[in-house]
OpenMM code with the backbone's topology and positions (N, CA, C; nanometers):
from openmm import Vec3, app, unit

residues = "UNK UNK UNK UNK UNK UNK UNK UNK UNK UNK UNK UNK UNK UNK UNK UNK UNK UNK UNK UNK UNK UNK UNK UNK UNK UNK UNK UNK UNK UNK UNK UNK UNK UNK UNK UNK UNK UNK UNK UNK UNK UNK UNK UNK UNK UNK UNK UNK UNK UNK UNK UNK UNK UNK UNK UNK UNK UNK UNK UNK UNK UNK UNK UNK UNK UNK UNK UNK UNK UNK UNK UNK UNK UNK UNK UNK UNK UNK UNK UNK UNK UNK UNK UNK UNK UNK UNK UNK UNK UNK UNK UNK UNK UNK UNK UNK UNK UNK UNK UNK UNK UNK UNK UNK UNK UNK UNK UNK UNK UNK UNK UNK UNK UNK UNK UNK UNK UNK UNK UNK UNK UNK UNK UNK UNK UNK UNK UNK UNK UNK UNK UNK UNK UNK UNK UNK UNK UNK UNK UNK UNK UNK UNK UNK UNK UNK UNK UNK UNK UNK UNK UNK UNK UNK UNK UNK UNK UNK UNK UNK UNK UNK UNK UNK UNK UNK UNK UNK UNK UNK UNK UNK UNK UNK UNK UNK UNK UNK UNK UNK UNK".split()
positions = [
    Vec3(-1.0869, -0.2192, -0.6774),
    Vec3(-0.9788, -0.2759, -0.7569),
    Vec3(-0.9247, -0.3982, -0.6848),
    Vec3(-0.8566, -0.4838, -0.7601),
    Vec3(-0.7955, -0.6024, -0.7018),
    Vec3(-0.6530, -0.5700, -0.6587),
    Vec3(-0.6108, -0.6334, -0.5505),
    Vec3(-0.4741, -0.6159, -0.5007),
    Vec3(-0.4339, -0.7399, -0.4219),
    Vec3(-0.3042, -0.7602, -0.4129),
    Vec3(-0.2503, -0.8619, -0.3222),
    Vec3(-0.2178, -0.7876, -0.1936),
    Vec3(-0.2800, -0.8280, -0.0845),
    Vec3(-0.2661, -0.7570, 0.0427),
    Vec3(-0.2165, -0.8516, 0.1522),
    Vec3(-0.1748, -0.7903, 0.2613),
    Vec3(-0.1422, -0.8665, 0.3816),
    Vec3(-0.1831, -0.7821, 0.5006),
    Vec3(-0.2380, -0.8454, 0.6027),
    Vec3(-0.2883, -0.7731, 0.7193),
    Vec3(-0.2098, -0.8048, 0.8453),
    Vec3(-0.1108, -0.8941, 0.8309),
    Vec3(-0.0227, -0.9273, 0.9420),
    Vec3(0.1142, -0.9625, 0.8854),
    Vec3(0.2167, -0.9458, 0.9645),
    Vec3(0.3512, -0.9820, 0.9213),
    Vec3(0.3658, -1.1334, 0.9262),
    Vec3(0.4424, -1.1890, 0.8335),
    Vec3(0.4643, -1.3329, 0.8385),
    Vec3(0.5161, -1.3900, 0.7083),
    Vec3(0.4924, -1.5196, 0.6910),
    Vec3(0.5383, -1.5956, 0.5745),
    Vec3(0.4561, -1.5547, 0.4521),
    Vec3(0.4897, -1.6061, 0.3340),
    Vec3(0.4102, -1.5750, 0.2143),
    Vec3(0.2621, -1.6119, 0.2287),
    Vec3(0.2299, -1.6997, 0.3217),
    Vec3(0.0905, -1.7393, 0.3425),
    Vec3(0.0006, -1.6239, 0.3862),
    Vec3(0.0580, -1.5138, 0.4374),
    Vec3(-0.0246, -1.4007, 0.4820),
    Vec3(-0.0750, -1.3179, 0.3636),
    Vec3(-0.0199, -1.3404, 0.2432),
    Vec3(-0.0630, -1.2676, 0.1237),
    Vec3(-0.1916, -1.3281, 0.0688),
    Vec3(-0.2848, -1.2416, 0.0280),
    Vec3(-0.4073, -1.2905, -0.0355),
    Vec3(-0.4642, -1.1825, -0.1270),
    Vec3(-0.5468, -1.2251, -0.2190),
    Vec3(-0.6123, -1.1331, -0.3116),
    Vec3(-0.7349, -1.0730, -0.2442),
    Vec3(-0.7557, -0.9433, -0.2677),
    Vec3(-0.8708, -0.8766, -0.2067),
    Vec3(-0.9154, -0.7607, -0.2952),
    Vec3(-1.0395, -0.7218, -0.2787),
    Vec3(-1.0922, -0.6006, -0.3415),
    Vec3(-1.0713, -0.4861, -0.2428),
    Vec3(-1.0044, -0.3801, -0.2893),
    Vec3(-0.9836, -0.2631, -0.2050),
    Vec3(-1.0227, -0.1385, -0.2837),
    Vec3(-1.0326, -0.0273, -0.2158),
    Vec3(-1.0699, 0.0984, -0.2804),
    Vec3(-0.9586, 0.1468, -0.3717),
    Vec3(-0.9971, 0.1925, -0.4896),
    Vec3(-0.8990, 0.2466, -0.5846),
    Vec3(-0.8476, 0.3809, -0.5314),
    Vec3(-0.7154, 0.4024, -0.5365),
    Vec3(-0.6626, 0.5292, -0.4861),
    Vec3(-0.6976, 0.6445, -0.5804),
    Vec3(-0.6973, 0.7648, -0.5267),
    Vec3(-0.7161, 0.8841, -0.6102),
    Vec3(-0.5956, 0.9740, -0.5907),
    Vec3(-0.5497, 1.0320, -0.7004),
    Vec3(-0.4259, 1.1098, -0.6951),
    Vec3(-0.4488, 1.2488, -0.6373),
    Vec3(-0.3458, 1.2953, -0.5671),
    Vec3(-0.3440, 1.4324, -0.5165),
    Vec3(-0.2899, 1.5225, -0.6271),
    Vec3(-0.2820, 1.6511, -0.6012),
    Vec3(-0.2412, 1.7483, -0.7023),
    Vec3(-0.1035, 1.7216, -0.7620),
    Vec3(-0.0112, 1.6633, -0.6844),
    Vec3(0.1261, 1.6413, -0.7314),
    Vec3(0.1529, 1.4946, -0.7662),
    Vec3(0.0486, 1.4155, -0.7845),
    Vec3(0.0654, 1.2711, -0.8012),
    Vec3(0.0150, 1.2207, -0.9361),
    Vec3(0.0667, 1.1027, -0.9706),
    Vec3(0.0220, 1.0284, -1.0873),
    Vec3(-0.0631, 0.9118, -1.0393),
    Vec3(-0.1720, 0.8845, -1.1057),
    Vec3(-0.2460, 0.7601, -1.0850),
    Vec3(-0.1976, 0.6659, -1.1934),
    Vec3(-0.1376, 0.5554, -1.1530),
    Vec3(-0.0770, 0.4615, -1.2473),
    Vec3(-0.1534, 0.3306, -1.2466),
    Vec3(-0.1882, 0.2858, -1.3661),
    Vec3(-0.2443, 0.1500, -1.3820),
    Vec3(-0.1237, 0.0580, -1.3938),
    Vec3(-0.1069, -0.0270, -1.2960),
    Vec3(0.0100, -0.1148, -1.2894),
    Vec3(-0.0093, -0.2320, -1.3853),
    Vec3(0.0889, -0.2519, -1.4732),
    Vec3(0.0864, -0.3667, -1.5645),
    Vec3(0.1760, -0.4787, -1.5133),
    Vec3(0.2915, -0.4414, -1.4583),
    Vec3(0.3887, -0.5403, -1.4127),
    Vec3(0.4551, -0.4882, -1.2862),
    Vec3(0.4810, -0.5788, -1.1936),
    Vec3(0.5490, -0.5417, -1.0691),
    Vec3(0.6666, -0.6357, -1.0488),
    Vec3(0.7721, -0.5837, -0.9925),
    Vec3(0.8871, -0.6675, -0.9593),
    Vec3(0.8753, -0.7081, -0.8129),
    Vec3(0.8717, -0.8363, -0.7857),
    Vec3(0.8718, -0.8865, -0.6483),
    Vec3(1.0166, -0.8900, -0.6025),
    Vec3(1.0482, -0.8162, -0.4971),
    Vec3(1.1866, -0.8003, -0.4543),
    Vec3(1.2107, -0.8585, -0.3154),
    Vec3(1.3368, -0.8676, -0.2842),
    Vec3(1.3779, -0.9095, -0.1495),
    Vec3(1.3214, -0.8127, -0.0455),
    Vec3(1.3186, -0.6843, -0.0794),
    Vec3(1.2643, -0.5845, 0.0138),
    Vec3(1.1179, -0.6132, 0.0451),
    Vec3(1.0393, -0.6516, -0.0564),
    Vec3(0.8991, -0.6876, -0.0312),
    Vec3(0.8900, -0.8023, 0.0681),
    Vec3(0.9756, -0.9029, 0.0503),
    Vec3(0.9763, -1.0189, 0.1410),
    Vec3(1.0180, -0.9787, 0.2816),
    Vec3(1.1175, -0.8910, 0.2912),
    Vec3(1.1635, -0.8474, 0.4230),
    Vec3(1.0567, -0.7656, 0.4944),
    Vec3(0.9891, -0.6766, 0.4212),
    Vec3(0.8821, -0.5967, 0.4830),
    Vec3(0.7669, -0.6870, 0.5238),
    Vec3(0.7266, -0.7806, 0.4348),
    Vec3(0.6165, -0.8716, 0.4659),
    Vec3(0.6434, -0.9543, 0.5903),
    Vec3(0.7646, -1.0057, 0.6016),
    Vec3(0.7981, -1.0926, 0.7148),
    Vec3(0.8492, -1.0141, 0.8354),
    Vec3(0.8815, -0.8905, 0.8128),
    Vec3(0.9473, -0.8022, 0.9089),
    Vec3(1.0733, -0.8684, 0.9653),
    Vec3(1.1547, -0.9180, 0.8723),
    Vec3(1.2817, -0.9815, 0.9052),
    Vec3(1.3884, -0.9183, 0.8165),
    Vec3(1.4758, -0.8373, 0.8775),
    Vec3(1.5758, -0.7611, 0.8025),
    Vec3(1.7159, -0.8052, 0.8403),
    Vec3(1.8078, -0.8097, 0.7416),
    Vec3(1.9447, -0.8500, 0.7725),
    Vec3(2.0166, -0.7498, 0.8634),
    Vec3(1.9815, -0.6220, 0.8517),
    Vec3(2.0408, -0.5198, 0.9388),
    Vec3(1.9488, -0.5089, 1.0608),
    Vec3(1.9925, -0.5625, 1.1728),
    Vec3(1.9034, -0.5792, 1.2887),
    Vec3(1.8574, -0.4481, 1.3521),
    Vec3(1.9408, -0.3416, 1.3504),
    Vec3(1.8986, -0.2161, 1.4121),
    Vec3(1.7921, -0.1460, 1.3290),
    Vec3(1.7728, -0.1892, 1.2054),
    Vec3(1.6810, -0.1253, 1.1128),
    Vec3(1.5347, -0.1472, 1.1518),
    Vec3(1.5075, -0.2464, 1.2347),
    Vec3(1.3697, -0.2828, 1.2651),
    Vec3(1.2933, -0.1714, 1.3365),
    Vec3(1.3581, -0.0988, 1.4267),
    Vec3(1.2853, 0.0026, 1.5038),
    Vec3(1.2366, 0.1177, 1.4164),
    Vec3(1.3233, 0.1821, 1.3350),
    Vec3(1.2697, 0.2894, 1.2502),
    Vec3(1.1605, 0.2401, 1.1546),
    Vec3(1.1772, 0.1192, 1.1007),
    Vec3(1.0754, 0.0678, 1.0097),
    Vec3(0.9467, 0.0317, 1.0823),
    Vec3(0.9577, -0.0195, 1.2029),
    Vec3(0.8375, -0.0491, 1.2811),
    Vec3(0.7570, 0.0791, 1.3024),
    Vec3(0.8272, 0.1878, 1.3315),
    Vec3(0.7581, 0.3147, 1.3539),
    Vec3(0.6954, 0.3665, 1.2245),
    Vec3(0.7649, 0.3471, 1.1117),
    Vec3(0.7143, 0.3933, 0.9834),
    Vec3(0.6024, 0.3041, 0.9309),
    Vec3(0.6207, 0.1744, 0.9374),
    Vec3(0.5268, 0.0802, 0.8759),
    Vec3(0.4176, 0.0313, 0.9707),
    Vec3(0.4301, 0.0558, 1.0979),
    Vec3(0.3325, 0.0214, 1.2013),
    Vec3(0.3885, -0.0873, 1.2917),
    Vec3(0.3515, -0.0813, 1.4165),
    Vec3(0.4098, -0.1693, 1.5163),
    Vec3(0.3487, -0.3093, 1.5139),
    Vec3(0.2185, -0.3203, 1.5248),
    Vec3(0.1548, -0.4513, 1.5406),
    Vec3(0.1124, -0.5165, 1.4084),
    Vec3(0.0681, -0.4357, 1.3148),
    Vec3(0.0246, -0.4875, 1.1854),
    Vec3(0.0623, -0.3851, 1.0783),
    Vec3(0.0723, -0.4262, 0.9531),
    Vec3(0.1154, -0.3346, 0.8478),
    Vec3(0.0157, -0.2208, 0.8242),
    Vec3(0.0681, -0.0991, 0.8188),
    Vec3(-0.0141, 0.0172, 0.7865),
    Vec3(-0.0388, 0.0209, 0.6356),
    Vec3(0.0643, -0.0092, 0.5581),
    Vec3(0.0533, -0.0159, 0.4119),
    Vec3(0.0354, -0.1630, 0.3744),
    Vec3(-0.0862, -0.2007, 0.3434),
    Vec3(-0.1184, -0.3426, 0.3264),
    Vec3(-0.0960, -0.3949, 0.1856),
    Vec3(-0.0540, -0.3072, 0.0937),
    Vec3(-0.0246, -0.3492, -0.0435),
    Vec3(0.1249, -0.3276, -0.0665),
    Vec3(0.1980, -0.4367, -0.0839),
    Vec3(0.3420, -0.4293, -0.1076),
    Vec3(0.3708, -0.3885, -0.2524),
    Vec3(0.4976, -0.3854, -0.2876),
    Vec3(0.5383, -0.3596, -0.4249),
    Vec3(0.5986, -0.2217, -0.4410),
    Vec3(0.7305, -0.2188, -0.4565),
    Vec3(0.7997, -0.0912, -0.4675),
    Vec3(0.8486, -0.0592, -0.6071),
    Vec3(0.8558, -0.1581, -0.6973),
    Vec3(0.9085, -0.1348, -0.8320),
    Vec3(0.8062, -0.1843, -0.9331),
    Vec3(0.7726, -0.1007, -1.0296),
    Vec3(0.6584, -0.1265, -1.1156),
    Vec3(0.6818, -0.0761, -1.2574),
    Vec3(0.5961, -0.1194, -1.3465),
    Vec3(0.5837, -0.0636, -1.4814),
    Vec3(0.4345, -0.0560, -1.5104),
    Vec3(0.3949, 0.0524, -1.5737),
    Vec3(0.2531, 0.0683, -1.6025),
    Vec3(0.2270, 0.1881, -1.6901),
    Vec3(0.1026, 0.2319, -1.6863),
    Vec3(0.0593, 0.3435, -1.7700),
    Vec3(-0.0057, 0.4498, -1.6820),
    Vec3(0.0277, 0.5752, -1.7087),
    Vec3(-0.0321, 0.6852, -1.6335),
    Vec3(-0.1794, 0.6946, -1.6729),
    Vec3(-0.2649, 0.6753, -1.5762),
    Vec3(-0.4096, 0.6819, -1.5986),
    Vec3(-0.4568, 0.8274, -1.5940),
    Vec3(-0.4073, 0.9010, -1.4939),
    Vec3(-0.4409, 1.0434, -1.4813),
    Vec3(-0.3329, 1.1117, -1.3986),
    Vec3(-0.3309, 1.2431, -1.4046),
    Vec3(-0.2323, 1.3208, -1.3296),
    Vec3(-0.3023, 1.4290, -1.2488),
    Vec3(-0.2411, 1.4637, -1.1354),
    Vec3(-0.2910, 1.5747, -1.0555),
    Vec3(-0.2660, 1.7066, -1.1270),
    Vec3(-0.3349, 1.8104, -1.0856),
    Vec3(-0.3286, 1.9382, -1.1584),
    Vec3(-0.1926, 2.0055, -1.1539),
    Vec3(-0.1057, 1.9695, -1.0589),
    Vec3(0.0278, 2.0299, -1.0508),
    Vec3(0.1370, 1.9459, -1.1178),
    Vec3(0.1017, 1.8337, -1.1781),
    Vec3(0.1987, 1.7463, -1.2434),
    Vec3(0.2369, 1.8059, -1.3785),
    Vec3(0.3691, 1.8154, -1.4031),
    Vec3(0.4169, 1.8754, -1.5283),
    Vec3(0.5004, 1.7814, -1.6135),
    Vec3(0.5569, 1.6751, -1.5553),
    Vec3(0.6495, 1.5887, -1.6286),
    Vec3(0.5819, 1.4742, -1.7030),
    Vec3(0.4592, 1.4419, -1.6679),
    Vec3(0.3918, 1.3260, -1.7250),
    Vec3(0.2504, 1.3638, -1.7653),
    Vec3(0.1934, 1.2800, -1.8519),
    Vec3(0.0537, 1.2990, -1.8896),
    Vec3(-0.0144, 1.1629, -1.9018),
    Vec3(-0.1458, 1.1647, -1.8983),
    Vec3(-0.2218, 1.0402, -1.9119),
    Vec3(-0.1800, 0.9705, -2.0403),
    Vec3(-0.1637, 0.8390, -2.0315),
    Vec3(-0.1249, 0.7593, -2.1471),
    Vec3(0.0237, 0.7272, -2.1527),
    Vec3(0.1075, 0.8005, -2.0766),
    Vec3(0.2513, 0.7700, -2.0760),
    Vec3(0.2757, 0.6320, -2.0173),
    Vec3(0.3593, 0.5525, -2.0848),
    Vec3(0.4086, 0.4272, -2.0265),
    Vec3(0.5268, 0.4654, -1.9387),
    Vec3(0.5268, 0.4195, -1.8139),
    Vec3(0.6300, 0.4581, -1.7174),
    Vec3(0.6764, 0.3372, -1.6378),
    Vec3(0.7930, 0.3512, -1.5737),
    Vec3(0.8375, 0.2543, -1.4747),
    Vec3(0.9158, 0.3289, -1.3693),
    Vec3(0.9265, 0.2671, -1.2516),
    Vec3(0.9998, 0.3347, -1.1449),
    Vec3(0.9780, 0.2721, -1.0096),
    Vec3(0.9960, 0.3570, -0.9090),
    Vec3(0.9915, 0.3137, -0.7696),
    Vec3(0.8865, 0.3929, -0.6925),
    Vec3(0.8123, 0.3230, -0.6089),
    Vec3(0.7152, 0.3885, -0.5214),
    Vec3(0.7727, 0.4113, -0.3826),
    Vec3(0.9022, 0.3861, -0.3690),
    Vec3(0.9721, 0.4020, -0.2420),
    Vec3(0.8984, 0.3262, -0.1326),
    Vec3(0.8991, 0.3756, -0.0104),
    Vec3(0.8309, 0.3046, 0.0987),
    Vec3(0.6806, 0.3297, 0.1007),
    Vec3(0.6311, 0.4007, 0.0016),
    Vec3(0.4867, 0.4155, -0.0127),
    Vec3(0.4266, 0.2808, -0.0566),
    Vec3(0.5073, 0.2012, -0.1301),
    Vec3(0.4675, 0.0693, -0.1786),
    Vec3(0.3438, 0.0801, -0.2680),
    Vec3(0.2640, -0.0261, -0.2788),
    Vec3(0.1378, -0.0210, -0.3496),
    Vec3(0.1326, -0.0839, -0.4871),
    Vec3(0.2452, -0.1303, -0.5412),
    Vec3(0.2464, -0.1810, -0.6782),
    Vec3(0.1831, -0.3188, -0.6937),
    Vec3(0.1494, -0.3866, -0.5840),
    Vec3(0.0810, -0.5155, -0.5947),
    Vec3(-0.0697, -0.4961, -0.6168),
    Vec3(-0.1097, -0.3741, -0.6465),
    Vec3(-0.2489, -0.3440, -0.6769),
    Vec3(-0.2655, -0.3082, -0.8232),
    Vec3(-0.3897, -0.3049, -0.8706),
    Vec3(-0.4148, -0.2675, -1.0101),
    Vec3(-0.3793, -0.1215, -1.0360),
    Vec3(-0.3966, -0.0373, -0.9365),
    Vec3(-0.3663, 0.1055, -0.9482),
    Vec3(-0.2860, 0.1496, -0.8271),
    Vec3(-0.2053, 0.2531, -0.8467),
    Vec3(-0.1304, 0.3119, -0.7361),
    Vec3(-0.1095, 0.4598, -0.7654),
    Vec3(-0.0877, 0.5374, -0.6607),
    Vec3(-0.0571, 0.6799, -0.6751),
    Vec3(0.0831, 0.7058, -0.6221),
    Vec3(0.1591, 0.7838, -0.6974),
    Vec3(0.2933, 0.8230, -0.6537),
    Vec3(0.3181, 0.9676, -0.6936),
    Vec3(0.3937, 1.0420, -0.6121),
    Vec3(0.4295, 1.1782, -0.6498),
    Vec3(0.5175, 1.1787, -0.7746),
    Vec3(0.5041, 1.2792, -0.8590),
    Vec3(0.5859, 1.2851, -0.9801),
    Vec3(0.7333, 1.3046, -0.9482),
    Vec3(0.7672, 1.3432, -0.8252),
    Vec3(0.9071, 1.3628, -0.7862),
    Vec3(0.9781, 1.2318, -0.7533),
    Vec3(0.9042, 1.1217, -0.7430),
    Vec3(0.9672, 0.9929, -0.7179),
    Vec3(1.0479, 0.9511, -0.8411),
    Vec3(1.1280, 0.8477, -0.8274),
    Vec3(1.2086, 0.8002, -0.9389),
    Vec3(1.1185, 0.7240, -1.0354),
    Vec3(1.0680, 0.7980, -1.1332),
    Vec3(0.9788, 0.7441, -1.2353),
    Vec3(1.0287, 0.7981, -1.3688),
    Vec3(1.0337, 0.7117, -1.4683),
    Vec3(1.0772, 0.7536, -1.6018),
    Vec3(0.9813, 0.6989, -1.7066),
    Vec3(0.9785, 0.7658, -1.8198),
    Vec3(0.8994, 0.7197, -1.9326),
    Vec3(0.9673, 0.5968, -1.9928),
    Vec3(0.8883, 0.4962, -2.0213),
    Vec3(0.9404, 0.3717, -2.0766),
    Vec3(0.9749, 0.3908, -2.2242),
    Vec3(1.0950, 0.3511, -2.2657),
    Vec3(1.1285, 0.3583, -2.4084),
    Vec3(1.0280, 0.2780, -2.4916),
    Vec3(1.0017, 0.3240, -2.6125),
    Vec3(0.8989, 0.2606, -2.6963),
    Vec3(0.9319, 0.1162, -2.7331),
    Vec3(1.0601, 0.0801, -2.7299),
    Vec3(1.0976, -0.0572, -2.7662),
    Vec3(1.1120, -0.1484, -2.6447),
    Vec3(1.0618, -0.1053, -2.5292),
    Vec3(1.0727, -0.1846, -2.4066),
    Vec3(0.9332, -0.2242, -2.3588),
    Vec3(0.9162, -0.3523, -2.3287),
    Vec3(0.7874, -0.4015, -2.2782),
    Vec3(0.7724, -0.3646, -2.1303),
    Vec3(0.6493, -0.3766, -2.0802),
    Vec3(0.6264, -0.3532, -1.9375),
    Vec3(0.7070, -0.4514, -1.8534),
    Vec3(0.7154, -0.5760, -1.9003),
    Vec3(0.7907, -0.6777, -1.8259),
    Vec3(0.9389, -0.6410, -1.8192),
    Vec3(0.9941, -0.5958, -1.9305),
    Vec3(1.1356, -0.5553, -1.9323),
    Vec3(1.1578, -0.4324, -1.8446),
    Vec3(1.0652, -0.3382, -1.8499),
    Vec3(1.0791, -0.2163, -1.7699),
    Vec3(1.0752, -0.2472, -1.6202),
    Vec3(0.9836, -0.3343, -1.5787),
    Vec3(0.9737, -0.3683, -1.4362),
    Vec3(1.0971, -0.4417, -1.3872),
    Vec3(1.1674, -0.5063, -1.4798),
    Vec3(1.2859, -0.5830, -1.4420),
    Vec3(1.4139, -0.5000, -1.4416),
    Vec3(1.4042, -0.3709, -1.4775),
    Vec3(1.5236, -0.2855, -1.4706),
    Vec3(1.5736, -0.2915, -1.3274),
    Vec3(1.7025, -0.3028, -1.3117),
    Vec3(1.7576, -0.3298, -1.1791),
    Vec3(1.7300, -0.2178, -1.0787),
    Vec3(1.7170, -0.2591, -0.9553),
    Vec3(1.7037, -0.1630, -0.8461),
    Vec3(1.8222, -0.0669, -0.8471),
    Vec3(1.9397, -0.1201, -0.8795),
    Vec3(2.0598, -0.0373, -0.8833),
    Vec3(2.0488, 0.0748, -0.9841),
    Vec3(1.9948, 0.0447, -1.1045),
    Vec3(1.9778, 0.1488, -1.2067),
    Vec3(1.8864, 0.2603, -1.1561),
    Vec3(1.7727, 0.2221, -1.0982),
    Vec3(1.6793, 0.3232, -1.0504),
    Vec3(1.7372, 0.4018, -0.9334),
    Vec3(1.8090, 0.3347, -0.8446),
    Vec3(1.8705, 0.4056, -0.7321),
    Vec3(1.9810, 0.4991, -0.7802),
    Vec3(2.0608, 0.4554, -0.8777),
    Vec3(2.1651, 0.5418, -0.9328),
    Vec3(2.1018, 0.6660, -0.9947),
    Vec3(1.9938, 0.6478, -1.0707),
    Vec3(1.9241, 0.7607, -1.1312),
    Vec3(1.8715, 0.8556, -1.0238),
    Vec3(1.8124, 0.8006, -0.9197),
    Vec3(1.7590, 0.8823, -0.8102),
    Vec3(1.8678, 0.9705, -0.7485),
    Vec3(1.9821, 0.9107, -0.7147),
    Vec3(2.0868, 0.9874, -0.6476),
    Vec3(2.1572, 1.0846, -0.7419),
    Vec3(2.1700, 1.0491, -0.8684),
    Vec3(2.2298, 1.1430, -0.9641),
    Vec3(2.1375, 1.2634, -0.9842),
    Vec3(2.0063, 1.2403, -0.9857),
    Vec3(1.9123, 1.3532, -0.9954),
    Vec3(1.9206, 1.4411, -0.8706),
    Vec3(1.9317, 1.3775, -0.7551),
    Vec3(1.9420, 1.4542, -0.6296),
    Vec3(2.0679, 1.5399, -0.6263),
    Vec3(2.1748, 1.4937, -0.6916),
    Vec3(2.3003, 1.5690, -0.6937),
    Vec3(2.2868, 1.6963, -0.7773),
    Vec3(2.1907, 1.7012, -0.8675),
    Vec3(2.1643, 1.8199, -0.9494),
    Vec3(2.2910, 1.8702, -1.0189),
    Vec3(2.3583, 1.7818, -1.0888),
    Vec3(2.4842, 1.8134, -1.1570),
    Vec3(2.4538, 1.8980, -1.2804),
    Vec3(2.5321, 2.0033, -1.2988),
    Vec3(2.5123, 2.0962, -1.4111),
    Vec3(2.6282, 2.0908, -1.5080),
    Vec3(2.6036, 2.1391, -1.6304),
    Vec3(2.7080, 2.1467, -1.7333),
    Vec3(2.8299, 2.2200, -1.6763),
    Vec3(2.9465, 2.1615, -1.7016),
    Vec3(3.0715, 2.2219, -1.6549),
    Vec3(3.1178, 2.1728, -1.5194),
    Vec3(3.0291, 2.1124, -1.4414),
    Vec3(3.0684, 2.0573, -1.3122),
    Vec3(3.1339, 1.9219, -1.3335),
    Vec3(3.2232, 1.8878, -1.2435),
    Vec3(3.2911, 1.7580, -1.2504),
    Vec3(3.2522, 1.6770, -1.1283),
    Vec3(3.2420, 1.5466, -1.1491),
    Vec3(3.1990, 1.4570, -1.0423),
    Vec3(3.2950, 1.3396, -1.0339),
    Vec3(3.3366, 1.3078, -0.9138),
    Vec3(3.4155, 1.1872, -0.8910),
    Vec3(3.3219, 1.0813, -0.8357),
    Vec3(3.3135, 0.9690, -0.9056),
    Vec3(3.2336, 0.8564, -0.8572),
    Vec3(3.3329, 0.7520, -0.8099),
    Vec3(3.3436, 0.7400, -0.6795),
    Vec3(3.4405, 0.6505, -0.6175),
    Vec3(3.3819, 0.5099, -0.6068),
    Vec3(3.4600, 0.4110, -0.6416),
    Vec3(3.4154, 0.2721, -0.6271),
    Vec3(3.3225, 0.2295, -0.7381),
    Vec3(3.3513, 0.2686, -0.8611),
    Vec3(3.2612, 0.2406, -0.9722),
    Vec3(3.2780, 0.0988, -1.0274),
    Vec3(3.3134, 0.0057, -0.9439),
    Vec3(3.3307, -0.1321, -0.9890),
    Vec3(3.2041, -0.2138, -0.9807),
    Vec3(3.1105, -0.1733, -0.8970),
    Vec3(2.9892, -0.2515, -0.8774),
    Vec3(2.8696, -0.1623, -0.8498),
    Vec3(2.7548, -0.2169, -0.8611),
    Vec3(2.6271, -0.1637, -0.8191),
    Vec3(2.6047, -0.0186, -0.8564),
    Vec3(2.5651, 0.0636, -0.7586),
    Vec3(2.5202, 0.1998, -0.7867),
    Vec3(2.6247, 0.2853, -0.8571),
    Vec3(2.7470, 0.2840, -0.8088),
    Vec3(2.8497, 0.3698, -0.8686),
    Vec3(2.8766, 0.3295, -1.0132),
    Vec3(2.8847, 0.2008, -1.0385),
    Vec3(2.9058, 0.1511, -1.1750),
    Vec3(2.7909, 0.1950, -1.2657),
    Vec3(2.6698, 0.1819, -1.2177),
    Vec3(2.5531, 0.2185, -1.2971),
    Vec3(2.5450, 0.3690, -1.3166),
    Vec3(2.5823, 0.4467, -1.2159),
    Vec3(2.5803, 0.5921, -1.2278),
    Vec3(2.6734, 0.6391, -1.3393),
    Vec3(2.7850, 0.5715, -1.3594),
    Vec3(2.8785, 0.6073, -1.4668),
    Vec3(2.8171, 0.5853, -1.6045),
    Vec3(2.7211, 0.4958, -1.6150),
    Vec3(2.6588, 0.4637, -1.7435),
    Vec3(2.5418, 0.5552, -1.7784),
    Vec3(2.4896, 0.6292, -1.6812),
    Vec3(2.3724, 0.7133, -1.7073),
    Vec3(2.4094, 0.8286, -1.7989),
    Vec3(2.3152, 0.8708, -1.8849),
    Vec3(2.3430, 0.9878, -1.9686),
    Vec3(2.3522, 1.1134, -1.8826),
    Vec3(2.4283, 1.2081, -1.9277),
    Vec3(2.4381, 1.3353, -1.8560),
    Vec3(2.3049, 1.4069, -1.8696),
    Vec3(2.2528, 1.4666, -1.7620),
    Vec3(2.1181, 1.5255, -1.7667),
    Vec3(2.1062, 1.6411, -1.8648),
    Vec3(2.2145, 1.7043, -1.9023),
    Vec3(2.2086, 1.8179, -1.9930),
    Vec3(2.2249, 1.7780, -2.1386),
    Vec3(2.2574, 1.6507, -2.1652),
    Vec3(2.2738, 1.6062, -2.3029),
    Vec3(2.1370, 1.5742, -2.3636),
    Vec3(2.1174, 1.6073, -2.4910),
    Vec3(1.9879, 1.5733, -2.5549),
    Vec3(1.9728, 1.4225, -2.5674),
    Vec3(1.8499, 1.3781, -2.5687),
    Vec3(1.8218, 1.2351, -2.5784),
    Vec3(1.8240, 1.1895, -2.7220),
] * unit.nanometer
topology = app.Topology()
chain = topology.addChain("A")
for resn in residues:
    res = topology.addResidue(resn, chain)
    for name in ("N", "CA", "C"):
        topology.addAtom(name, app.Element.getBySymbol(name[0]), res)
């Protein structure tokens, strides 16, 4: 498959097109044919290994590799179509249009990627294009991720402090998980 890869940290010049092996999904993963990817500030920071929070470099160096990138295909936010699912996947099926986040697994700059079904991935509404889905804000997806992690149930009350901007504001707009769609 084709992918945009990088084999060393640096400027945008380190990115190039290459043929790499197509990933295969594990039992709990989706194989997604990527249609659209959002190029983010995070992709640029990982590629250049230059982060605004200076203490952050050490944990990321250990995760992403010290001398050269371990994950050579960037791209954390995507829209595409589920090509196939692992045998333990229950929320999605082949043919579903989806969008979401691959977290630090990255990989969306390739034609195909694999992600666990537990990642922040949602079915794309029928009236939304792949381009529109990939452009859904990072804040929306992060708000959805944390609201799902909170596992809020009917009858529980939640205080969202600081709902004037970003995640908290977006979390207030999300539908309640127990309400029908």
